[in-house]
C-alpha positions, 0 to 999 in steps of 0.5 A, a space after each residue: 499499499 502507498 499513500 497518495 500523498 507519497 506518489 505525489 511527493 515522488 512524481 516528477 514526470 511521466 516518464 518515470 518508468 521504474 516508479 510506475 512499474 513499482 507502483 503497478 504492483 501496489 495499492 494507492 490508498 487515498 487519504 480521507 478527512 479522518 486520515 488527514 486529521 489523524 496525520 495532523 494530530 500525529 505531527 502535533 504529538 511528535 512535534 514534527 512537520 512532514 505530512 507525508 510521513 504522517 500519512 504513511 504512518 496513519 495508513 500503516 497503523 490503520 491497516 496493520 502494515 509495515 513500513 518500508 523507509 529510508 528514513 526510519 528515525 522519523 517514522 519510528 518517532 511517528 509510530 511512537 506518537 501513534 500509539 500503535 504497533 507497526 514495524 518499521 523497516 529501513 532500506 
C-alpha cells in the first residue's frame, strides 16, 4: 500500500518508468478526512512537520502494515506518537 501523498511527493515526470512499474504492484490509498486529521494529530504529538511521513504512519497503523523507509528515525518517532504497533524497516 502506498498513500496517495507519497505518489505526489515522488512523481516528477510521466517518464518515470521504474516508479510506474513499481506502483503497478501497489494499492494506492487515498487520504480521507479522518486520516488527514489523524496525520495532523500525529505531527502535533511528535512535534514534526512532514505531512507525507505522517500519512504513511496513519495508513500503516490503520492497516497493520509494515513501513519500508529510508527514514526510519522519523517513522519510528511518528509510530511511537501514534501509540500503534507497526514494524518500521529501513532500506
